Chimera marker file (.cmm) of the C-alpha trace (Angstrom):
<marker_set name="trace">
<marker id="1" x="80.036" y="95.535" z="132.904" r="1" g="1" b="0" radius="0.5"/>
<marker id="2" x="83.485" y="97.656" z="133.863" r="1" g="1" b="0" radius="0.5"/>
<marker id="3" x="84.130" y="100.127" z="131.553" r="1" g="1" b="0" radius="0.5"/>
<marker id="4" x="88.050" y="98.601" z="131.163" r="1" g="1" b="0" radius="0.5"/>
<marker id="5" x="85.813" y="95.049" z="130.059" r="1" g="1" b="0" radius="0.5"/>
<marker id="6" x="83.733" y="97.102" z="127.815" r="1" g="1" b="0" radius="0.5"/>
<marker id="7" x="86.505" y="98.530" z="125.356" r="1" g="1" b="0" radius="0.5"/>
<marker id="8" x="88.764" y="96.025" z="125.846" r="1" g="1" b="0" radius="0.5"/>
<marker id="9" x="86.022" y="93.425" z="124.794" r="1" g="1" b="0" radius="0.5"/>
<marker id="10" x="85.193" y="95.988" z="121.655" r="1" g="1" b="0" radius="0.5"/>
<marker id="11" x="88.857" y="96.144" z="120.562" r="1" g="1" b="0" radius="0.5"/>
<marker id="12" x="90.669" y="93.452" z="121.805" r="1" g="1" b="0" radius="0.5"/>
<marker id="13" x="93.251" y="95.231" z="122.685" r="1" g="1" b="0" radius="0.5"/>
<marker id="14" x="93.051" y="95.842" z="126.496" r="1" g="1" b="0" radius="0.5"/>
<marker id="15" x="96.434" y="97.712" z="126.442" r="1" g="1" b="0" radius="0.5"/>
<marker id="16" x="94.708" y="100.458" z="124.431" r="1" g="1" b="0" radius="0.5"/>
<marker id="17" x="92.392" y="101.362" z="127.566" r="1" g="1" b="0" radius="0.5"/>
<marker id="18" x="93.934" y="104.433" z="128.486" r="1" g="1" b="0" radius="0.5"/>
<marker id="19" x="90.760" y="106.323" z="130.155" r="1" g="1" b="0" radius="0.5"/>
<marker id="20" x="90.146" y="106.052" z="133.603" r="1" g="1" b="0" radius="0.5"/>
<marker id="21" x="86.190" y="105.136" z="134.668" r="1" g="1" b="0" radius="0.5"/>
<marker id="22" x="86.420" y="109.078" z="136.513" r="1" g="1" b="0" radius="0.5"/>
<marker id="23" x="87.456" y="110.458" z="133.353" r="1" g="1" b="0" radius="0.5"/>
<marker id="24" x="84.771" y="108.476" z="131.476" r="1" g="1" b="0" radius="0.5"/>
<marker id="25" x="82.015" y="109.312" z="133.834" r="1" g="1" b="0" radius="0.5"/>
<marker id="26" x="83.181" y="113.005" z="133.859" r="1" g="1" b="0" radius="0.5"/>
<marker id="27" x="83.133" y="113.223" z="130.214" r="1" g="1" b="0" radius="0.5"/>
<marker id="28" x="79.840" y="111.799" z="130.170" r="1" g="1" b="0" radius="0.5"/>
<marker id="29" x="78.058" y="113.276" z="133.338" r="1" g="1" b="0" radius="0.5"/>
<marker id="30" x="80.377" y="116.172" z="134.470" r="1" g="1" b="0" radius="0.5"/>
<marker id="31" x="79.714" y="119.790" z="133.830" r="1" g="1" b="0" radius="0.5"/>
<marker id="32" x="80.855" y="120.035" z="130.186" r="1" g="1" b="0" radius="0.5"/>
<marker id="33" x="79.480" y="116.484" z="128.504" r="1" g="1" b="0" radius="0.5"/>
<marker id="34" x="80.777" y="115.486" z="125.606" r="1" g="1" b="0" radius="0.5"/>
<marker id="35" x="79.339" y="112.043" z="124.832" r="1" g="1" b="0" radius="0.5"/>
<marker id="36" x="75.654" y="110.657" z="125.056" r="1" g="1" b="0" radius="0.5"/>
<marker id="37" x="74.318" y="107.033" z="125.028" r="1" g="1" b="0" radius="0.5"/>
<marker id="38" x="71.828" y="104.965" z="124.840" r="1" g="1" b="0" radius="0.5"/>
<marker id="39" x="71.905" y="102.063" z="126.771" r="1" g="1" b="0" radius="0.5"/>
<marker id="40" x="70.061" y="98.747" z="126.895" r="1" g="1" b="0" radius="0.5"/>
<marker id="41" x="69.426" y="96.974" z="129.966" r="1" g="1" b="0" radius="0.5"/>
<marker id="42" x="67.474" y="94.291" z="132.215" r="1" g="1" b="0" radius="0.5"/>
<marker id="43" x="67.846" y="93.484" z="136.037" r="1" g="1" b="0" radius="0.5"/>
<marker id="44" x="71.080" y="91.374" z="135.389" r="1" g="1" b="0" radius="0.5"/>
<marker id="45" x="72.644" y="94.736" z="134.212" r="1" g="1" b="0" radius="0.5"/>
<marker id="46" x="73.801" y="96.333" z="130.744" r="1" g="1" b="0" radius="0.5"/>
<marker id="47" x="73.132" y="94.572" z="127.758" r="1" g="1" b="0" radius="0.5"/>
<marker id="48" x="74.511" y="96.668" z="125.134" r="1" g="1" b="0" radius="0.5"/>
<marker id="49" x="75.068" y="100.485" z="124.612" r="1" g="1" b="0" radius="0.5"/>
<marker id="50" x="75.612" y="103.032" z="121.800" r="1" g="1" b="0" radius="0.5"/>
<marker id="51" x="77.954" y="106.090" z="122.722" r="1" g="1" b="0" radius="0.5"/>
<marker id="52" x="77.981" y="109.058" z="120.357" r="1" g="1" b="0" radius="0.5"/>
<marker id="53" x="79.034" y="112.626" z="120.057" r="1" g="1" b="0" radius="0.5"/>
<marker id="54" x="78.192" y="115.394" z="117.602" r="1" g="1" b="0" radius="0.5"/>
<marker id="55" x="80.847" y="115.765" z="114.742" r="1" g="1" b="0" radius="0.5"/>
<marker id="56" x="81.238" y="118.597" z="112.565" r="1" g="1" b="0" radius="0.5"/>
<marker id="57" x="83.078" y="117.627" z="109.176" r="1" g="1" b="0" radius="0.5"/>
<marker id="58" x="83.978" y="120.686" z="106.639" r="1" g="1" b="0" radius="0.5"/>
<marker id="59" x="82.725" y="118.960" z="104.174" r="1" g="1" b="0" radius="0.5"/>
<marker id="60" x="79.529" y="117.445" z="105.437" r="1" g="1" b="0" radius="0.5"/>
<marker id="61" x="78.303" y="119.464" z="108.208" r="1" g="1" b="0" radius="0.5"/>
<marker id="62" x="76.963" y="118.278" z="111.367" r="1" g="1" b="0" radius="0.5"/>
<marker id="63" x="77.099" y="114.495" z="111.802" r="1" g="1" b="0" radius="0.5"/>
<marker id="64" x="76.555" y="112.129" z="114.726" r="1" g="1" b="0" radius="0.5"/>
<marker id="65" x="79.621" y="109.955" z="115.300" r="1" g="1" b="0" radius="0.5"/>
<marker id="66" x="78.960" y="106.595" z="116.754" r="1" g="1" b="0" radius="0.5"/>
<marker id="67" x="81.926" y="106.063" z="118.774" r="1" g="1" b="0" radius="0.5"/>
<marker id="68" x="81.002" y="102.757" z="120.523" r="1" g="1" b="0" radius="0.5"/>
<marker id="69" x="78.298" y="100.315" z="119.722" r="1" g="1" b="0" radius="0.5"/>
<marker id="70" x="78.131" y="97.124" z="121.538" r="1" g="1" b="0" radius="0.5"/>
<marker id="71" x="75.757" y="94.248" z="122.774" r="1" g="1" b="0" radius="0.5"/>
<marker id="72" x="77.243" y="91.383" z="124.944" r="1" g="1" b="0" radius="0.5"/>
<marker id="73" x="77.665" y="88.282" z="123.314" r="1" g="1" b="0" radius="0.5"/>
<marker id="74" x="74.572" y="86.488" z="124.870" r="1" g="1" b="0" radius="0.5"/>
<marker id="75" x="72.129" y="89.245" z="123.471" r="1" g="1" b="0" radius="0.5"/>
<marker id="76" x="73.545" y="89.011" z="119.903" r="1" g="1" b="0" radius="0.5"/>
<marker id="77" x="70.931" y="87.737" z="117.423" r="1" g="1" b="0" radius="0.5"/>
<marker id="78" x="68.120" y="88.947" z="119.272" r="1" g="1" b="0" radius="0.5"/>
<marker id="79" x="67.240" y="92.140" z="117.814" r="1" g="1" b="0" radius="0.5"/>
<marker id="80" x="68.879" y="94.266" z="120.610" r="1" g="1" b="0" radius="0.5"/>
<marker id="81" x="71.609" y="95.864" z="118.248" r="1" g="1" b="0" radius="0.5"/>
<marker id="82" x="68.915" y="96.354" z="115.740" r="1" g="1" b="0" radius="0.5"/>
<marker id="83" x="66.868" y="98.572" z="118.170" r="1" g="1" b="0" radius="0.5"/>
<marker id="84" x="69.939" y="100.514" z="119.465" r="1" g="1" b="0" radius="0.5"/>
<marker id="85" x="71.268" y="101.028" z="116.069" r="1" g="1" b="0" radius="0.5"/>
<marker id="86" x="68.014" y="102.044" z="114.844" r="1" g="1" b="0" radius="0.5"/>
<marker id="87" x="67.384" y="104.508" z="117.801" r="1" g="1" b="0" radius="0.5"/>
<marker id="88" x="71.101" y="106.379" z="117.203" r="1" g="1" b="0" radius="0.5"/>
<marker id="89" x="69.718" y="106.705" z="113.436" r="1" g="1" b="0" radius="0.5"/>
<marker id="90" x="66.635" y="108.402" z="114.848" r="1" g="1" b="0" radius="0.5"/>
<marker id="91" x="68.339" y="110.806" z="117.106" r="1" g="1" b="0" radius="0.5"/>
<marker id="92" x="70.689" y="112.050" z="113.965" r="1" g="1" b="0" radius="0.5"/>
<marker id="93" x="67.292" y="112.146" z="112.091" r="1" g="1" b="0" radius="0.5"/>
<marker id="94" x="65.669" y="114.396" z="114.964" r="1" g="1" b="0" radius="0.5"/>
<marker id="95" x="68.791" y="116.592" z="115.232" r="1" g="1" b="0" radius="0.5"/>
<marker id="96" x="68.502" y="117.115" z="111.789" r="1" g="1" b="0" radius="0.5"/>
<marker id="97" x="72.305" y="116.104" z="111.359" r="1" g="1" b="0" radius="0.5"/>
<marker id="98" x="73.662" y="115.734" z="107.904" r="1" g="1" b="0" radius="0.5"/>
<marker id="99" x="74.415" y="111.993" z="108.370" r="1" g="1" b="0" radius="0.5"/>
<marker id="100" x="76.079" y="109.694" z="110.898" r="1" g="1" b="0" radius="0.5"/>
<marker id="101" x="79.871" y="108.071" z="110.842" r="1" g="1" b="0" radius="0.5"/>
<marker id="102" x="81.250" y="105.301" z="112.593" r="1" g="1" b="0" radius="0.5"/>
<marker id="103" x="84.445" y="102.922" z="111.931" r="1" g="1" b="0" radius="0.5"/>
<marker id="104" x="84.306" y="99.375" z="111.805" r="1" g="1" b="0" radius="0.5"/>
<marker id="105" x="87.497" y="97.422" z="112.157" r="1" g="1" b="0" radius="0.5"/>
<marker id="106" x="88.153" y="95.229" z="109.005" r="1" g="1" b="0" radius="0.5"/>
<marker id="107" x="88.272" y="91.970" z="110.667" r="1" g="1" b="0" radius="0.5"/>
<marker id="108" x="84.932" y="92.528" z="112.308" r="1" g="1" b="0" radius="0.5"/>
<marker id="109" x="82.580" y="90.779" z="109.945" r="1" g="1" b="0" radius="0.5"/>
<marker id="110" x="79.608" y="90.286" z="111.981" r="1" g="1" b="0" radius="0.5"/>
<marker id="111" x="79.643" y="94.005" z="112.574" r="1" g="1" b="0" radius="0.5"/>
<marker id="112" x="80.068" y="94.522" z="108.821" r="1" g="1" b="0" radius="0.5"/>
<marker id="113" x="77.245" y="92.418" z="107.787" r="1" g="1" b="0" radius="0.5"/>
<marker id="114" x="75.501" y="94.133" z="110.288" r="1" g="1" b="0" radius="0.5"/>
<marker id="115" x="75.854" y="97.368" z="108.880" r="1" g="1" b="0" radius="0.5"/>
<marker id="116" x="75.658" y="96.161" z="105.319" r="1" g="1" b="0" radius="0.5"/>
<marker id="117" x="71.938" y="95.213" z="105.962" r="1" g="1" b="0" radius="0.5"/>
<marker id="118" x="71.448" y="98.971" z="106.287" r="1" g="1" b="0" radius="0.5"/>
<marker id="119" x="73.099" y="99.665" z="103.161" r="1" g="1" b="0" radius="0.5"/>
<marker id="120" x="76.144" y="101.614" z="104.905" r="1" g="1" b="0" radius="0.5"/>
<marker id="121" x="78.929" y="102.941" z="102.722" r="1" g="1" b="0" radius="0.5"/>
<marker id="122" x="81.794" y="100.975" z="103.962" r="1" g="1" b="0" radius="0.5"/>
<marker id="123" x="84.653" y="103.565" z="102.918" r="1" g="1" b="0" radius="0.5"/>
<marker id="124" x="88.043" y="102.393" z="102.151" r="1" g="1" b="0" radius="0.5"/>
<marker id="125" x="91.279" y="104.712" z="101.332" r="1" g="1" b="0" radius="0.5"/>
<marker id="126" x="90.814" y="106.666" z="104.713" r="1" g="1" b="0" radius="0.5"/>
<marker id="127" x="93.634" y="106.007" z="107.335" r="1" g="1" b="0" radius="0.5"/>
<marker id="128" x="93.353" y="107.034" z="110.943" r="1" g="1" b="0" radius="0.5"/>
<marker id="129" x="95.876" y="108.587" z="112.525" r="1" g="1" b="0" radius="0.5"/>
<marker id="130" x="96.043" y="109.831" z="116.105" r="1" g="1" b="0" radius="0.5"/>
<marker id="131" x="98.430" y="111.074" z="118.855" r="1" g="1" b="0" radius="0.5"/>
<marker id="132" x="98.281" y="109.770" z="122.545" r="1" g="1" b="0" radius="0.5"/>
<marker id="133" x="98.363" y="112.010" z="125.568" r="1" g="1" b="0" radius="0.5"/>
<marker id="134" x="102.157" y="111.940" z="125.514" r="1" g="1" b="0" radius="0.5"/>
<marker id="135" x="102.666" y="112.883" z="122.057" r="1" g="1" b="0" radius="0.5"/>
<marker id="136" x="100.494" y="116.208" z="122.642" r="1" g="1" b="0" radius="0.5"/>
<link id1="1" id2="2" r="1" g="1" b="0" radius="0.2"/>
<link id1="2" id2="3" r="1" g="1" b="0" radius="0.2"/>
<link id1="3" id2="4" r="1" g="1" b="0" radius="0.2"/>
<link id1="4" id2="5" r="1" g="1" b="0" radius="0.2"/>
<link id1="5" id2="6" r="1" g="1" b="0" radius="0.2"/>
<link id1="6" id2="7" r="1" g="1" b="0" radius="0.2"/>
<link id1="7" id2="8" r="1" g="1" b="0" radius="0.2"/>
<link id1="8" id2="9" r="1" g="1" b="0" radius="0.2"/>
<link id1="9" id2="10" r="1" g="1" b="0" radius="0.2"/>
<link id1="10" id2="11" r="1" g="1" b="0" radius="0.2"/>
<link id1="11" id2="12" r="1" g="1" b="0" radius="0.2"/>
<link id1="12" id2="13" r="1" g="1" b="0" radius="0.2"/>
<link id1="13" id2="14" r="1" g="1" b="0" radius="0.2"/>
<link id1="14" id2="15" r="1" g="1" b="0" radius="0.2"/>
<link id1="15" id2="16" r="1" g="1" b="0" radius="0.2"/>
<link id1="16" id2="17" r="1" g="1" b="0" radius="0.2"/>
<link id1="17" id2="18" r="1" g="1" b="0" radius="0.2"/>
<link id1="18" id2="19" r="1" g="1" b="0" radius="0.2"/>
<link id1="19" id2="20" r="1" g="1" b="0" radius="0.2"/>
<link id1="20" id2="21" r="1" g="1" b="0" radius="0.2"/>
<link id1="21" id2="22" r="1" g="1" b="0" radius="0.2"/>
<link id1="22" id2="23" r="1" g="1" b="0" radius="0.2"/>
<link id1="23" id2="24" r="1" g="1" b="0" radius="0.2"/>
<link id1="24" id2="25" r="1" g="1" b="0" radius="0.2"/>
<link id1="25" id2="26" r="1" g="1" b="0" radius="0.2"/>
<link id1="26" id2="27" r="1" g="1" b="0" radius="0.2"/>
<link id1="27" id2="28" r="1" g="1" b="0" radius="0.2"/>
<link id1="28" id2="29" r="1" g="1" b="0" radius="0.2"/>
<link id1="29" id2="30" r="1" g="1" b="0" radius="0.2"/>
<link id1="30" id2="31" r="1" g="1" b="0" radius="0.2"/>
<link id1="31" id2="32" r="1" g="1" b="0" radius="0.2"/>
<link id1="32" id2="33" r="1" g="1" b="0" radius="0.2"/>
<link id1="33" id2="34" r="1" g="1" b="0" radius="0.2"/>
<link id1="34" id2="35" r="1" g="1" b="0" radius="0.2"/>
<link id1="35" id2="36" r="1" g="1" b="0" radius="0.2"/>
<link id1="36" id2="37" r="1" g="1" b="0" radius="0.2"/>
<link id1="37" id2="38" r="1" g="1" b="0" radius="0.2"/>
<link id1="38" id2="39" r="1" g="1" b="0" radius="0.2"/>
<link id1="39" id2="40" r="1" g="1" b="0" radius="0.2"/>
<link id1="40" id2="41" r="1" g="1" b="0" radius="0.2"/>
<link id1="41" id2="42" r="1" g="1" b="0" radius="0.2"/>
<link id1="42" id2="43" r="1" g="1" b="0" radius="0.2"/>
<link id1="43" id2="44" r="1" g="1" b="0" radius="0.2"/>
<link id1="44" id2="45" r="1" g="1" b="0" radius="0.2"/>
<link id1="45" id2="46" r="1" g="1" b="0" radius="0.2"/>
<link id1="46" id2="47" r="1" g="1" b="0" radius="0.2"/>
<link id1="47" id2="48" r="1" g="1" b="0" radius="0.2"/>
<link id1="48" id2="49" r="1" g="1" b="0" radius="0.2"/>
<link id1="49" id2="50" r="1" g="1" b="0" radius="0.2"/>
<link id1="50" id2="51" r="1" g="1" b="0" radius="0.2"/>
<link id1="51" id2="52" r="1" g="1" b="0" radius="0.2"/>
<link id1="52" id2="53" r="1" g="1" b="0" radius="0.2"/>
<link id1="53" id2="54" r="1" g="1" b="0" radius="0.2"/>
<link id1="54" id2="55" r="1" g="1" b="0" radius="0.2"/>
<link id1="55" id2="56" r="1" g="1" b="0" radius="0.2"/>
<link id1="56" id2="57" r="1" g="1" b="0" radius="0.2"/>
<link id1="57" id2="58" r="1" g="1" b="0" radius="0.2"/>
<link id1="58" id2="59" r="1" g="1" b="0" radius="0.2"/>
<link id1="59" id2="60" r="1" g="1" b="0" radius="0.2"/>
<link id1="60" id2="61" r="1" g="1" b="0" radius="0.2"/>
<link id1="61" id2="62" r="1" g="1" b="0" radius="0.2"/>
<link id1="62" id2="63" r="1" g="1" b="0" radius="0.2"/>
<link id1="63" id2="64" r="1" g="1" b="0" radius="0.2"/>
<link id1="64" id2="65" r="1" g="1" b="0" radius="0.2"/>
<link id1="65" id2="66" r="1" g="1" b="0" radius="0.2"/>
<link id1="66" id2="67" r="1" g="1" b="0" radius="0.2"/>
<link id1="67" id2="68" r="1" g="1" b="0" radius="0.2"/>
<link id1="68" id2="69" r="1" g="1" b="0" radius="0.2"/>
<link id1="69" id2="70" r="1" g="1" b="0" radius="0.2"/>
<link id1="70" id2="71" r="1" g="1" b="0" radius="0.2"/>
<link id1="71" id2="72" r="1" g="1" b="0" radius="0.2"/>
<link id1="72" id2="73" r="1" g="1" b="0" radius="0.2"/>
<link id1="73" id2="74" r="1" g="1" b="0" radius="0.2"/>
<link id1="74" id2="75" r="1" g="1" b="0" radius="0.2"/>
<link id1="75" id2="76" r="1" g="1" b="0" radius="0.2"/>
<link id1="76" id2="77" r="1" g="1" b="0" radius="0.2"/>
<link id1="77" id2="78" r="1" g="1" b="0" radius="0.2"/>
<link id1="78" id2="79" r="1" g="1" b="0" radius="0.2"/>
<link id1="79" id2="80" r="1" g="1" b="0" radius="0.2"/>
<link id1="80" id2="81" r="1" g="1" b="0" radius="0.2"/>
<link id1="81" id2="82" r="1" g="1" b="0" radius="0.2"/>
<link id1="82" id2="83" r="1" g="1" b="0" radius="0.2"/>
<link id1="83" id2="84" r="1" g="1" b="0" radius="0.2"/>
<link id1="84" id2="85" r="1" g="1" b="0" radius="0.2"/>
<link id1="85" id2="86" r="1" g="1" b="0" radius="0.2"/>
<link id1="86" id2="87" r="1" g="1" b="0" radius="0.2"/>
<link id1="87" id2="88" r="1" g="1" b="0" radius="0.2"/>
<link id1="88" id2="89" r="1" g="1" b="0" radius="0.2"/>
<link id1="89" id2="90" r="1" g="1" b="0" radius="0.2"/>
<link id1="90" id2="91" r="1" g="1" b="0" radius="0.2"/>
<link id1="91" id2="92" r="1" g="1" b="0" radius="0.2"/>
<link id1="92" id2="93" r="1" g="1" b="0" radius="0.2"/>
<link id1="93" id2="94" r="1" g="1" b="0" radius="0.2"/>
<link id1="94" id2="95" r="1" g="1" b="0" radius="0.2"/>
<link id1="95" id2="96" r="1" g="1" b="0" radius="0.2"/>
<link id1="96" id2="97" r="1" g="1" b="0" radius="0.2"/>
<link id1="97" id2="98" r="1" g="1" b="0" radius="0.2"/>
<link id1="98" id2="99" r="1" g="1" b="0" radius="0.2"/>
<link id1="99" id2="100" r="1" g="1" b="0" radius="0.2"/>
<link id1="100" id2="101" r="1" g="1" b="0" radius="0.2"/>
<link id1="101" id2="102" r="1" g="1" b="0" radius="0.2"/>
<link id1="102" id2="103" r="1" g="1" b="0" radius="0.2"/>
<link id1="103" id2="104" r="1" g="1" b="0" radius="0.2"/>
<link id1="104" id2="105" r="1" g="1" b="0" radius="0.2"/>
<link id1="105" id2="106" r="1" g="1" b="0" radius="0.2"/>
<link id1="106" id2="107" r="1" g="1" b="0" radius="0.2"/>
<link id1="107" id2="108" r="1" g="1" b="0" radius="0.2"/>
<link id1="108" id2="109" r="1" g="1" b="0" radius="0.2"/>
<link id1="109" id2="110" r="1" g="1" b="0" radius="0.2"/>
<link id1="110" id2="111" r="1" g="1" b="0" radius="0.2"/>
<link id1="111" id2="112" r="1" g="1" b="0" radius="0.2"/>
<link id1="112" id2="113" r="1" g="1" b="0" radius="0.2"/>
<link id1="113" id2="114" r="1" g="1" b="0" radius="0.2"/>
<link id1="114" id2="115" r="1" g="1" b="0" radius="0.2"/>
<link id1="115" id2="116" r="1" g="1" b="0" radius="0.2"/>
<link id1="116" id2="117" r="1" g="1" b="0" radius="0.2"/>
<link id1="117" id2="118" r="1" g="1" b="0" radius="0.2"/>
<link id1="118" id2="119" r="1" g="1" b="0" radius="0.2"/>
<link id1="119" id2="120" r="1" g="1" b="0" radius="0.2"/>
<link id1="120" id2="121" r="1" g="1" b="0" radius="0.2"/>
<link id1="121" id2="122" r="1" g="1" b="0" radius="0.2"/>
<link id1="122" id2="123" r="1" g="1" b="0" radius="0.2"/>
<link id1="123" id2="124" r="1" g="1" b="0" radius="0.2"/>
<link id1="124" id2="125" r="1" g="1" b="0" radius="0.2"/>
<link id1="125" id2="126" r="1" g="1" b="0" radius="0.2"/>
<link id1="126" id2="127" r="1" g="1" b="0" radius="0.2"/>
<link id1="127" id2="128" r="1" g="1" b="0" radius="0.2"/>
<link id1="128" id2="129" r="1" g="1" b="0" radius="0.2"/>
<link id1="129" id2="130" r="1" g="1" b="0" radius="0.2"/>
<link id1="130" id2="131" r="1" g="1" b="0" radius="0.2"/>
<link id1="131" id2="132" r="1" g="1" b="0" radius="0.2"/>
<link id1="132" id2="133" r="1" g="1" b="0" radius="0.2"/>
<link id1="133" id2="134" r="1" g="1" b="0" radius="0.2"/>
<link id1="134" id2="135" r="1" g="1" b="0" radius="0.2"/>
<link id1="135" id2="136" r="1" g="1" b="0" radius="0.2"/>
</marker_set>
């Protein structure tokens, strides 16, 4: 599955994808990797993945940040998401992090329902802010 398609699939906004495959690969497999991932695959290819990195909060300390968590449509409802998500949770426990953080879009009800099964705290009141590369 092409990296552009993965991000576009998740966000439903392909025009927002600005990272190149080379940048993505370097950030994960280069000399100074900033992300790690768990990947589920079979002979047909990638079925799902969970990409994460360490985040530091002055309020909460070291936390695992789950940046992307996706399971292909054909594999949803078969337990693969549960396996990946729980593996990420284990990683946070193994590293003795103070918690795990991620975002979910308010329109993504299947994902919200999935996280609710884990008694996740879905926060309100925080608004995302960002700069693109040109604004920096």
